[in-house]
C-alpha positions in Angstrom: -107.6 -149.6 -38.6 -104.1 -151.0 -38.2 -101.9 -150.4 -41.3 -101.8 -153.6 -43.3 -98.6 -154.0 -45.4 -99.4 -157.3 -47.1 -102.7 -158.3 -48.7 -102.6 -161.7 -46.9 -102.7 -159.9 -43.6 -106.3 -158.9 -44.4 -108.0 -161.6 -42.4 -111.6 -161.9 -41.3 -110.6 -160.9 -37.8 -108.7 -157.8 -39.0 -111.6 -156.6 -41.1 -114.2 -157.4 -38.5 -112.2 -155.3 -36.0 -112.3 -152.4 -38.5 -116.0 -152.6 -39.0 -116.7 -153.0 -35.3 -114.9 -149.7 -34.7 -117.4 -148.1 -36.9 -120.0 -148.3 -34.1 -119.0 -144.8 -33.0 -118.7 -143.4 -36.5 -121.2 -140.6 -37.6 -121.6 -142.4 -41.0 -125.0 -143.7 -41.9 -125.7 -147.4 -42.0 -126.0 -147.2 -45.8 -122.5 -145.5 -46.0 -121.0 -148.2 -43.8 -122.6 -150.9 -46.0 -121.2 -149.2 -49.1 -117.7 -149.3 -47.7 -118.0 -153.0 -46.9 -119.5 -153.6 -50.4 -116.6 -151.8 -52.2 -114.0 -153.6 -50.1 -115.6 -156.9 -50.7 -115.6 -156.2 -54.5 -111.8 -155.3 -54.4 -110.9 -158.4 -52.4 -113.2 -160.5 -54.6 -111.1 -159.5 -57.6 -107.9 -160.3 -55.7 -109.3 -163.8 -55.1 -110.2 -164.1 -58.8 -106.6 -163.3 -59.8 -105.3 -165.8 -57.2 -103.8 -163.1 -54.9 -106.0 -164.4 -52.1 -107.4 -167.8 -51.3 -110.7 -166.4 -49.8 -112.4 -163.1 -49.6 -112.3 -162.2 -45.9 -114.8 -159.4 -46.3 -117.6 -161.8 -47.0 -118.0 -162.9 -43.4 -117.9 -159.5 -41.8 -120.8 -157.9 -40.0 -121.6 -154.3 -39.4 -122.2 -153.1 -35.8 -125.7 -152.8 -34.7 -127.2 -149.3 -34.8 -127.6 -147.5 -31.4 -131.1 -147.1 -30.3 -132.6 -143.8 -30.9 -135.0 -141.9 -33.1 -135.5 -143.9 -36.3 -134.6 -142.2 -39.5 -137.4 -142.2 -42.0 -136.2 -143.4 -45.4 -137.5 -140.8 -47.9 -139.9 -142.0 -50.6 -142.2 -140.5 -53.1 -145.9 -141.2 -53.7 -147.4 -142.8 -56.8 -148.9 -139.3 -57.7 -145.4 -137.7 -57.4 -143.9 -140.4 -59.5 -146.4 -139.8 -62.3 -145.5 -136.1 -62.3 -141.8 -136.8 -62.1 -141.6 -139.3 -65.0 -143.6 -136.9 -67.2 -141.1 -134.1 -66.7 -138.1 -136.2 -67.7 -136.9 -136.9 -71.3 -136.3 -140.4 -72.7 -134.6 -142.7 -72.2 -134.2 -141.5 -68.6 -137.9 -141.4 -68.0 -138.1 -145.1 -68.8 -135.1 -145.8 -66.5 -137.1 -144.2 -63.6 -140.2 -146.1 -64.6 -138.3 -149.5 -64.6 -136.7 -148.7 -61.2 -140.1 -147.8 -59.6 -141.8 -150.9 -61.0 -139.0 -153.4 -60.3 -136.9 -152.0 -57.4 -133.7 -152.5 -59.4 -130.6 -150.8 -58.1 -129.3 -148.2 -60.5 -126.1 -150.2 -61.1 -128.2 -153.2 -62.1 -130.4 -151.0 -64.3 -127.3 -149.6 -66.1 -126.1 -153.1 -66.8 -129.4 -154.5 -68.1 -129.1 -156.2 -71.5 -131.8 -157.3 -74.0 -131.3 -161.0 -73.2 -132.1 -160.1 -69.5 -135.6 -158.9 -70.5 -138.2 -161.8 -70.6 -141.8 -161.9 -71.5 -142.8 -161.0 -67.9 -139.5 -161.1 -66.0 -136.1 -159.5 -65.7 -132.9 -161.3 -64.9 -130.2 -159.5 -62.8 -126.8 -161.0 -63.3 -124.4 -158.0 -63.7 -124.0 -154.4 -62.5 -122.3 -151.4 -63.9 -121.2 -148.5 -61.7 -119.0 -145.5 -62.6 -117.1 -147.4 -65.3 -116.7 -150.7 -63.5 -118.5 -154.0 -64.3 -119.1 -156.5 -61.6 -121.4 -159.3 -60.3 -124.5 -158.4 -58.4 -124.2 -157.2 -54.8 -125.0 -160.6 -53.2 -126.3 -164.0 -54.0 -129.8 -162.7 -53.2 -129.3 -159.9 -55.8 -128.5 -162.4 -58.6 -132.0 -163.4 -59.5 -134.8 -163.4 -62.0 -137.8 -161.4 -60.8 -141.4 -161.2 -62.1 -142.4 -157.8 -63.5 -145.6 -156.2 -64.7 -146.2 -156.6 -68.4 -146.3 -152.8 -68.7 -142.6 -152.7 -67.8 -141.6 -155.0 -70.6 -143.7 -153.1 -73.0 -142.2 -149.8 -72.0 -138.7 -151.2 -72.4 -139.3 -152.5 -75.9 -140.9 -149.1 -76.8 -137.5 -147.6 -76.6 -136.6 -149.3 -79.9 -139.1 -147.1 -81.7 -138.0 -143.8 -80.1 -135.9 -141.0 -81.6 -134.9 -138.0 -79.5 -133.1 -134.7 -80.0 -129.7 -134.1 -78.5 -126.7 -131.8 -79.0 -123.7 -133.1 -80.8 -120.6 -132.5 -78.7 -122.4 -130.7 -75.9 -123.0 -127.3 -77.4 -123.0 -128.5 -81.0 -125.9 -128.6 -83.4 -129.1 -130.3 -82.4 -129.6 -133.6 -84.1 -131.8 -136.7 -83.9 -130.6 -139.8 -82.1 -132.0 -143.3 -82.0 -132.5 -144.3 -78.3 -131.6 -147.9 -79.1 -128.9 -148.2 -81.7 -128.7 -152.0 -81.5 -130.9 -154.6 -79.7 -128.9 -157.8 -80.1 -129.1 -160.1 -77.0 -125.9 -158.8 -75.5 -126.5 -155.1 -76.2 -127.4 -152.7 -73.4 -131.1 -151.7 -73.0 -130.1 -148.2 -71.8 -127.5 -146.7 -74.1 -125.9 -143.2 -74.3 -127.4 -141.2 -77.1 -124.2 -140.5 -79.0 -122.2 -143.7 -78.8 -124.4 -146.3 -77.3 -122.1 -146.7 -74.3 -123.2 -147.5 -70.8 -125.0 -144.6 -69.0 -123.5 -143.0 -65.9 -126.1 -142.8 -63.1 -124.6 -139.7 -61.5 -125.0 -137.7 -64.7 -128.6 -138.7 -65.1 -129.3 -137.8 -61.4 -127.7 -134.3 -61.6 -129.0 -133.4 -65.1 -132.5 -134.9 -65.1 -133.8 -136.4 -61.9 -132.7 -133.6 -59.4 -133.9 -130.7 -61.5 -137.3 -132.3 -62.1 -137.6 -133.2 -58.4 -136.8 -129.6 -57.4 -139.4 -128.3 -59.8 -142.0 -130.6 -58.0 -140.8 -129.7 -54.5 -139.3 -133.2 -53.9 -135.6 -132.2 -54.0 -134.7 -135.3 -51.9 -135.5 -137.7 -54.8 -132.5 -139.9 -56.0 -132.0 -143.4 -57.2 -132.1 -144.9 -53.7 -135.3 -143.0 -52.9 -136.9 -144.5 -56.0 -136.0 -148.1 -54.9 -137.2 -147.4 -51.4 -140.5 -146.0 -52.9 -141.1 -149.4 -54.6 -140.7 -151.3 -51.3 -142.9 -148.7 -49.5 -145.7 -149.0 -52.0 -145.7 -152.8 -51.7 -146.0 -152.4 -48.0 -148.9 -150.0 -48.4 -150.6 -152.5 -50.6 -150.4 -155.1 -47.8 -147.6 -157.3 -49.1 -146.0 -159.8 -46.8 -142.4 -158.8 -45.6 -140.9 -162.1 -46.9 -142.4 -161.4 -50.3 -141.1 -157.9 -50.3 -137.6 -159.2 -49.3 -137.7 -161.6 -52.2 -138.8 -159.1 -54.8 -136.4 -156.4 -53.6 -133.7 -159.1 -53.3 -132.6 -158.0 -49.8 -130.0 -160.4 -48.4 -131.4 -159.8 -44.9 -135.0 -159.5 -43.9 -134.0 -156.8 -41.4 -133.4 -154.5 -44.3 -137.0 -155.0 -45.4 -138.3 -154.7 -41.9 -136.5 -151.3 -41.5 -138.6 -150.0 -44.4 -141.7 -151.7 -42.9 -141.1 -149.9 -39.6 -141.5 -146.5 -41.3 -144.5 -144.4 -40.3 -146.8 -144.4 -43.3 -150.0 -142.7 -42.1 -152.2 -143.7 -45.1 -151.4 -147.4 -44.8 -151.8 -147.4 -41.0 -155.2 -145.8 -41.3 -156.3 -148.4 -43.8 -155.0 -151.2 -41.5 -156.9 -149.7 -38.5 -160.1 -149.4 -40.6 -159.8 -152.9 -41.9 -159.1 -154.4 -38.5 -162.0 -152.4 -37.0 -164.3 -153.6 -39.7 -163.2 -157.2 -39.2 -163.8 -157.0 -35.5 -167.3 -155.5 -35.9 -168.2 -158.1 -38.6 -167.2 -161.0 -36.4 -168.9 -159.6 -33.3 -172.1 -159.0 -35.4 -171.9 -162.6 -36.8 -171.4 -164.0 -33.3 -174.3 -162.0 -31.9 -176.5 -163.2 -34.7 -175.5 -166.8 -34.2 -176.3 -166.5 -30.5 -179.6 -164.8 -31.2 -180.5 -167.5 -33.7 -179.6 -170.2 -31.3 -181.7 -168.6 -28.5 -184.7 -168.4 -30.9 -184.4 -172.0 -31.9 
């Protein structure tokens, strides 16, 4: 990318040229999207502080992927999820539970507050990532979604939990309340010692990865959990547009990329259902013809 010496030189054309050059990059689509996302966040802040009139990154498009063998997005099965969540301590087990049942991004999960949790819904209006607070990834991400009642019940159960933890790392073991305060603007998921926002990378390396390796699913991470939610909806026969809405994908192609994965169990069920439907209709048509001939 051409060196830009002044912020106002960052135009839509300049940024689009930069992203277009990524067509030959070995980076994955997700990594390229992350770069664009971070750049858009930075330029959005510049616009907020009146250093820019517009955010030029908002109109950029990533280059299309070259045709080739499709990469399968890893996901876990419901059975593996049940084993995983039972191996992990609270409140991290509930974090995984909420991600699987809602499809929230981990940054949205970390920013969840008590006033975001409804009777049967969750509102996503902030995100927290590695010390930074910001708005959701896109307009589609800023939404209220319906959730199973079991999710809300499990979240509220955190208020009753007390867990053991070490004071100061290697200090004495002591008891900690999982939820220190549940006022409307307090975080749902709080650090045990101070009630501060949780860091997703620490939870991943200290809890999720070790449990995954123990179960033989070392690939499991936060993105994998979100993908698993979408995959399960697909296996259950959900419509792509419904999955897009519930997962809050800005583009339906993101949803269709997951749909295009090879899921043997769901394909076999689809083949069986289709075959059964064909046979039922053929049988009904034959019976109708036979009845008509008798009459």
